[in-house]
C-alpha beads as a LAMMPS data file, in Angstrom:
LAMMPS data file: protein, C-alpha beads

201 atoms
200 bonds

1 atom types
1 bond types

-500.0 500.0 xlo xhi
-500.0 500.0 ylo yhi
-500.0 500.0 zlo zhi

Masses

1 110.0

Atoms # bond

1 1 1 -18.922 -31.208 5.106
2 1 1 -15.491 -30.886 5.390
3 1 1 -15.178 -28.653 2.492
4 1 1 -18.085 -26.439 3.866
5 1 1 -16.147 -26.210 7.295
6 1 1 -12.739 -25.215 5.243
7 1 1 -14.622 -22.555 3.226
8 1 1 -16.169 -21.127 6.518
9 1 1 -12.495 -21.229 8.111
10 1 1 -11.430 -19.459 5.099
11 1 1 -14.157 -16.882 4.957
12 1 1 -13.663 -16.178 8.961
13 1 1 -9.922 -15.263 8.324
14 1 1 -10.893 -13.066 5.537
15 1 1 -13.082 -11.162 7.730
16 1 1 -10.542 -11.142 10.312
17 1 1 -8.006 -9.608 7.678
18 1 1 -10.309 -7.125 6.301
19 1 1 -11.031 -5.903 9.917
20 1 1 -7.536 -5.776 10.784
21 1 1 -6.533 -3.701 8.101
22 1 1 -9.239 -1.250 8.758
23 1 1 -8.505 -0.985 12.076
24 1 1 -4.776 -0.535 11.567
25 1 1 -5.691 2.059 8.901
26 1 1 -7.556 3.964 11.672
27 1 1 -5.490 3.570 14.800
28 1 1 -2.372 2.059 13.878
29 1 1 -0.914 -1.419 14.882
30 1 1 -0.010 -0.594 18.447
31 1 1 -3.568 0.972 19.536
32 1 1 -5.407 -2.054 17.644
33 1 1 -5.943 -4.848 20.319
34 1 1 -6.775 -8.442 19.684
35 1 1 -9.887 -8.553 21.642
36 1 1 -11.147 -5.160 19.273
37 1 1 -10.282 -7.110 15.979
38 1 1 -12.233 -10.027 17.349
39 1 1 -15.590 -8.410 18.601
40 1 1 -15.321 -6.067 15.029
41 1 1 -15.135 -9.416 13.203
42 1 1 -17.724 -11.043 15.418
43 1 1 -15.214 -13.791 16.392
44 1 1 -14.619 -14.859 20.003
45 1 1 -11.349 -13.719 21.129
46 1 1 -10.005 -17.176 21.500
47 1 1 -10.957 -18.081 18.125
48 1 1 -8.386 -15.686 16.684
49 1 1 -5.808 -17.913 17.476
50 1 1 -6.906 -20.722 15.495
51 1 1 -5.833 -18.513 12.319
52 1 1 -3.066 -16.766 13.723
53 1 1 -0.312 -17.520 16.210
54 1 1 -0.009 -13.641 17.368
55 1 1 -0.528 -10.251 16.881
56 1 1 2.834 -10.051 15.013
57 1 1 1.612 -12.837 12.798
58 1 1 -1.587 -11.034 12.039
59 1 1 0.243 -8.302 11.513
60 1 1 2.501 -9.901 8.732
61 1 1 -0.692 -11.263 6.995
62 1 1 -2.441 -7.870 7.369
63 1 1 0.168 -6.608 5.239
64 1 1 0.286 -9.332 2.551
65 1 1 -3.359 -8.883 2.561
66 1 1 -3.401 -5.147 1.683
67 1 1 0.011 -5.545 -0.686
68 1 1 -2.109 -8.210 -2.985
69 1 1 -5.156 -5.999 -2.939
70 1 1 -3.301 -2.763 -3.517
71 1 1 -0.992 -4.278 -6.370
72 1 1 -4.052 -5.902 -8.274
73 1 1 -5.775 -1.961 -7.901
74 1 1 -2.620 -0.320 -9.286
75 1 1 -2.243 -3.201 -12.175
76 1 1 -6.073 -2.495 -13.051
77 1 1 -5.576 1.258 -13.305
78 1 1 -2.375 1.465 -14.954
79 1 1 -3.934 -0.950 -17.639
80 1 1 -7.157 1.253 -18.028
81 1 1 -4.687 4.367 -17.957
82 1 1 -2.385 3.116 -20.824
83 1 1 -5.454 2.609 -23.027
84 1 1 -5.779 6.376 -23.423
85 1 1 -1.752 7.012 -22.883
86 1 1 0.640 4.366 -22.291
87 1 1 3.257 6.958 -21.595
88 1 1 1.339 8.832 -19.078
89 1 1 -0.320 5.927 -17.430
90 1 1 1.804 6.015 -14.378
91 1 1 1.450 9.703 -13.804
92 1 1 -2.244 9.500 -14.492
93 1 1 -2.574 6.719 -12.028
94 1 1 -0.710 8.588 -8.962
95 1 1 -2.991 11.732 -9.715
96 1 1 -6.106 9.030 -9.372
97 1 1 -4.926 8.099 -6.210
98 1 1 -3.981 11.573 -4.976
99 1 1 -7.555 12.400 -5.902
100 1 1 -8.822 9.711 -3.827
101 1 1 -7.347 10.695 -0.681
102 1 1 -8.162 14.323 -1.595
103 1 1 -12.302 13.425 -1.405
104 1 1 -11.386 11.469 1.703
105 1 1 -12.418 12.942 4.980
106 1 1 -9.919 10.963 6.571
107 1 1 -6.415 11.277 5.225
108 1 1 -5.305 8.142 6.429
109 1 1 -2.177 7.689 3.668
110 1 1 -0.533 4.271 2.842
111 1 1 -0.623 1.344 5.474
112 1 1 2.907 0.327 4.181
113 1 1 4.572 3.701 5.055
114 1 1 2.161 4.175 8.281
115 1 1 3.431 0.578 9.551
116 1 1 6.950 1.314 8.214
117 1 1 7.271 4.166 10.761
118 1 1 5.593 2.412 13.687
119 1 1 6.400 -1.056 13.878
120 1 1 9.678 -1.636 11.517
121 1 1 11.804 -1.077 14.312
122 1 1 9.886 -3.427 16.809
123 1 1 9.202 -6.446 14.857
124 1 1 11.575 -8.160 12.684
125 1 1 8.656 -10.420 11.018
126 1 1 6.439 -7.327 10.127
127 1 1 9.845 -5.435 8.829
128 1 1 10.631 -8.255 6.406
129 1 1 6.889 -8.326 5.239
130 1 1 7.082 -4.567 4.665
131 1 1 10.470 -4.821 3.080
132 1 1 8.968 -7.546 0.598
133 1 1 5.828 -5.549 0.067
134 1 1 7.594 -2.045 -1.089
135 1 1 9.844 -4.540 -3.262
136 1 1 6.827 -5.359 -5.181
137 1 1 5.248 -1.785 -5.661
138 1 1 8.815 -0.825 -6.687
139 1 1 8.831 -3.458 -9.231
140 1 1 5.573 -2.295 -10.649
141 1 1 7.374 1.209 -10.749
142 1 1 10.281 0.044 -12.376
143 1 1 8.562 -1.696 -15.040
144 1 1 6.681 1.115 -16.341
145 1 1 9.743 3.219 -16.103
146 1 1 11.998 1.176 -17.939
147 1 1 9.326 0.906 -20.869
148 1 1 9.326 4.771 -20.303
149 1 1 12.991 4.953 -21.056
150 1 1 12.882 2.360 -23.906
151 1 1 10.499 4.905 -25.473
152 1 1 12.525 8.206 -24.722
153 1 1 9.938 9.423 -22.207
154 1 1 11.825 9.156 -19.114
155 1 1 15.478 9.994 -18.527
156 1 1 18.291 7.419 -19.197
157 1 1 20.750 8.760 -17.292
158 1 1 19.671 6.671 -13.981
159 1 1 18.377 3.410 -13.973
160 1 1 14.879 2.673 -13.604
161 1 1 15.252 0.917 -10.220
162 1 1 16.838 4.262 -8.609
163 1 1 14.133 6.382 -10.356
164 1 1 11.509 3.971 -8.700
165 1 1 13.326 4.563 -5.424
166 1 1 12.749 8.026 -6.012
167 1 1 9.132 7.861 -6.700
168 1 1 8.649 5.643 -3.833
169 1 1 10.360 7.428 -1.573
170 1 1 8.818 11.062 -2.122
171 1 1 5.562 9.383 -2.588
172 1 1 5.786 7.840 1.156
173 1 1 7.071 11.759 2.485
174 1 1 4.433 13.721 0.968
175 1 1 1.732 11.186 2.086
176 1 1 3.098 11.623 5.636
177 1 1 3.088 15.260 5.308
178 1 1 -0.387 14.963 4.333
179 1 1 -1.675 13.440 7.299
180 1 1 -0.270 16.372 9.467
181 1 1 -1.392 19.052 7.341
182 1 1 -4.483 17.632 6.139
183 1 1 -4.271 18.233 2.853
184 1 1 -3.353 16.633 -0.412
185 1 1 -1.306 19.779 -1.441
186 1 1 2.351 18.019 -0.503
187 1 1 1.364 14.707 -2.354
188 1 1 0.358 16.969 -5.623
189 1 1 3.214 19.196 -5.689
190 1 1 5.639 16.001 -5.222
191 1 1 3.972 14.621 -7.893
192 1 1 4.343 17.464 -10.458
193 1 1 7.865 18.120 -9.507
194 1 1 8.703 14.279 -10.293
195 1 1 6.271 13.922 -13.600
196 1 1 6.707 17.283 -14.978
197 1 1 10.464 17.914 -14.362
198 1 1 12.687 15.200 -12.529
199 1 1 11.776 11.882 -14.623
200 1 1 11.847 13.676 -17.822
201 1 1 14.753 13.182 -20.247

Bonds

1 1 1 2
2 1 2 3
3 1 3 4
4 1 4 5
5 1 5 6
6 1 6 7
7 1 7 8
8 1 8 9
9 1 9 10
10 1 10 11
11 1 11 12
12 1 12 13
13 1 13 14
14 1 14 15
15 1 15 16
16 1 16 17
17 1 17 18
18 1 18 19
19 1 19 20
20 1 20 21
21 1 21 22
22 1 22 23
23 1 23 24
24 1 24 25
25 1 25 26
26 1 26 27
27 1 27 28
28 1 28 29
29 1 29 30
30 1 30 31
31 1 31 32
32 1 32 33
33 1 33 34
34 1 34 35
35 1 35 36
36 1 36 37
37 1 37 38
38 1 38 39
39 1 39 40
40 1 40 41
41 1 41 42
42 1 42 43
43 1 43 44
44 1 44 45
45 1 45 46
46 1 46 47
47 1 47 48
48 1 48 49
49 1 49 50
50 1 50 51
51 1 51 52
52 1 52 53
53 1 53 54
54 1 54 55
55 1 55 56
56 1 56 57
57 1 57 58
58 1 58 59
59 1 59 60
60 1 60 61
61 1 61 62
62 1 62 63
63 1 63 64
64 1 64 65
65 1 65 66
66 1 66 67
67 1 67 68
68 1 68 69
69 1 69 70
70 1 70 71
71 1 71 72
72 1 72 73
73 1 73 74
74 1 74 75
75 1 75 76
76 1 76 77
77 1 77 78
78 1 78 79
79 1 79 80
80 1 80 81
81 1 81 82
82 1 82 83
83 1 83 84
84 1 84 85
85 1 85 86
86 1 86 87
87 1 87 88
88 1 88 89
89 1 89 90
90 1 90 91
91 1 91 92
92 1 92 93
93 1 93 94
94 1 94 95
95 1 95 96
96 1 96 97
97 1 97 98
98 1 98 99
99 1 99 100
100 1 100 101
101 1 101 102
102 1 102 103
103 1 103 104
104 1 104 105
105 1 105 106
106 1 106 107
107 1 107 108
108 1 108 109
109 1 109 110
110 1 110 111
111 1 111 112
112 1 112 113
113 1 113 114
114 1 114 115
115 1 115 116
116 1 116 117
117 1 117 118
118 1 118 119
119 1 119 120
120 1 120 121
121 1 121 122
122 1 122 123
123 1 123 124
124 1 124 125
125 1 125 126
126 1 126 127
127 1 127 128
128 1 128 129
129 1 129 130
130 1 130 131
131 1 131 132
132 1 132 133
133 1 133 134
134 1 134 135
135 1 135 136
136 1 136 137
137 1 137 138
138 1 138 139
139 1 139 140
140 1 140 141
141 1 141 142
142 1 142 143
143 1 143 144
144 1 144 145
145 1 145 146
146 1 146 147
147 1 147 148
148 1 148 149
149 1 149 150
150 1 150 151
151 1 151 152
152 1 152 153
153 1 153 154
154 1 154 155
155 1 155 156
156 1 156 157
157 1 157 158
158 1 158 159
159 1 159 160
160 1 160 161
161 1 161 162
162 1 162 163
163 1 163 164
164 1 164 165
165 1 165 166
166 1 166 167
167 1 167 168
168 1 168 169
169 1 169 170
170 1 170 171
171 1 171 172
172 1 172 173
173 1 173 174
174 1 174 175
175 1 175 176
176 1 176 177
177 1 177 178
178 1 178 179
179 1 179 180
180 1 180 181
181 1 181 182
182 1 182 183
183 1 183 184
184 1 184 185
185 1 185 186
186 1 186 187
187 1 187 188
188 1 188 189
189 1 189 190
190 1 190 191
191 1 191 192
192 1 192 193
193 1 193 194
194 1 194 195
195 1 195 196
196 1 196 197
197 1 197 198
198 1 198 199
199 1 199 200
200 1 200 201
């Protein structure tokens, strides 16, 4: 009985995180209220606090939830792309993600970039969670870039870590422009310059 109750609690928490992620992507953090989250998840507003101490705490958990799922997807896509061409796997995955944005009616961009711009100054806990999440993504990039450097496919005059910083910053900046211009052209252009020029030996 206790095991079933624990499973139900975990399922409700998962639902709240999924709903929160969707609402944060659509409306942002500040424009999304706890009552809206609870109603969308089919949970009484008061019950929300059985799972999260505050909206800020919830924001931290959504960031971690999003990061875990996204890193998993990127690793899977990279593994699939490496079967075709291991040296082009990273650029292939970036292009695949860009194509997903192109097909989407709403160009929502990356949650980490969106929240970094919105709440990193206002919430220290969320800022730290964002910093940790970005570090995970950059580590993924660094690993692939280091492999490319060893194979002579990526420039070696800059460290893999600095190149990962460059890719991340260009990616996030172009995603913000994508939202403003409602077009993936800034993203596609940035990727072309990165992978066909700046990263080459």
